[in-house]
N, C-alpha and C positions, 0 to 999 in steps of 0.2 A: 643433618640437617639436610631431608629432600628437595630436589631441584624441581622448581614447577613447569611443568611444559605453559607455553605461552598458548592462549585462544586461538585456536586456529575457525576465522569466517569458513563458513562454508559459502559458499555462491553456485546458482543454480542458471542454467542459461536456458533455458527456458520452464515454464509452464510443466510442460510435460516428461520433465527430470525430477522435478519434486512429488515427495509421496502425499498419499493423501492427506487432507485435511477431517479435521471432524467438523460436521456442522449443525446448525441446532434445528429440532424437529418443530420447537414451537416460533410460533409470530413473536417476533420481537421492535414490530414497528414503533408499539408503543412506548419505548425505551429507547427517548431520545434524549444525548448525554452531548449534545455540542455545546452546552456551555460549560462545561465542564472545563473547556480547552483555557490555556493561556498564551499556547499558539499553533498555529492553524498550517497545515502542510497545503501548498501552492506546487499543483503540477507544470515543469516548463516541457506544455508538448516538443519544443526543440529539439532538446537533449533527450524525452523516452523514445526508447526502443521499441514498446509496445510491448514489453515480456512479461507483464501481470505477474512478478513478483506481490509488486507491492499489493495486488487483490489479494495475491492468495494469503499473503502473511497479516492482514489488515484481522486485529479478534474481534472489533464491533462488525463485520460487514459494511463497513461506511463507503466501500469502494465500490461502483458498480462499471457494467463495464457496456459501453454503448456502440454500434458498428460505425467504422468510418469508414472512405476508401482511402485508403494510402497509394500512391502509385497503380491504380488500378485494381488492387485487389484488396477485397471485405475483412478490416481486421477490427477485435476488439480492443474499442479506445478506455480505458480507466477515469470516470471522475470521482472526486470524492463529493459526498452527500453529508453537507456539515451540519447538519442536524444529530446525526449519530457518530461522528467523527470526536474523539476525545481529545484529540494533538498526543497521542502517545508516542508517537515519532517509529514506530516499530516500518510502517511503510518509509520515510527518509533515510532510515539505518539500513536497510536491507533492499533500497534500489542499488542498483550493480553502474548506476551511470549516474549517481547525483542527479535525475530529474526532481526528484521532488525538495521545492525550499521552505524553509519556513517563515512564515508572518508573524509577527507578534500581533496578537488578536484586537482588536479596533482598530486595525489600521488600513 
């Protein structure tokens, strides 16, 4: 019997270290999928390191970036657009500092 190697989690320290990701060339603004959710991701900005990994991995482009000034430097802040978020869990799974928590829909 062949011994299976344990899965290795790949963690990127910043967006610059990540490989390029495919992007849709079409307008998907009509594709509101937020009604599919059972749970919603909520970003805890007290824990967030603004690494943008959640934004990079979001398959629906439901996380947008808004400028915010932190310690005198302007940085992009991830903001979840719940009209397009399906609650798939990729953002909270990939977050290296567990800054994205889940909340039951409707609460």
